[in-house]
C-alpha positions, 0 to 999 in steps of 0.5 A: 628678160633672161635666157636659159641654157639647155643641153641634153645627151643620151647615156648608155647607163641606168638612172641609178648609175647616172644619179650616183655620178651626179651625187658622188663627190669623187665621181663628180670630180672625175667629169667636172674638171676636178671640182670638189662638191660639198653638200648634204644632198638635202632640200634647203641644204647648201652646196659648194663647188671648189676647184681651179679654173684657168689657174684661178681657185674658185668657190661657187655656191648655192642651195639644193632647191629640189632633189628627187633621186633618180629623177631630178636635182635642182640647185641655185648657183652663184659664182664670184667669177661671174663678176656679179655681186653675191645678191639673190638676183645674181643666182641662177637655177641649174637643173639636172633631169633624167628620163628614159629613152629605150636602153639609154637615160637622157640627161638634160641640164638647164641653167636659167638666168643667163643675161642674154642669148650669148651667155646662154649659148656659152653655158650650153656649150660648157654643159655639153662638154660636161655631159660628154665627160659624164658619159665617158665616166659612166659608160666606162664603169 
C-alpha cells in the first residue's frame, strides 16, 4: 500500500492568476527552482521537467492526465532520480487543485504513490516549499 503527500496553501490571487503561474513555463521556472517545463497542455500529452538539483542535471517526465483550466491539473510523474526503473508502477500522480476561500484561492497539491509515510512527509514538505514560492511569485505580480 502506498501513501499520499498532501499540502495546501491559501494565495491572495485569482484562480486565473494562479492557473497562469501553474501553466506558464517562464513563471514555473521562477517558483520551481529553475525547472523548465515543456508540454502542449493537452490531456494525454507528454510533460517534461528539466533542471538541476544538488548540482545534478535531471529530466523528469509524465503525461497530462486531466486538465480543467482554473480548476485542476493532474499529471503522471516519474523521476530517474528516484532510483526506480522507468516502468508504469514507478510513476506517481501529482494533482494541483484550485478552490475559492473568500478573497483567496486555496492551492492543494497531492502526490500519490509514495512508498511510505516518510516519503509522503518529505514530498509534502517539498510541495509546501514550492507552494510558498508560488505564493511569493503570484502575490508580487
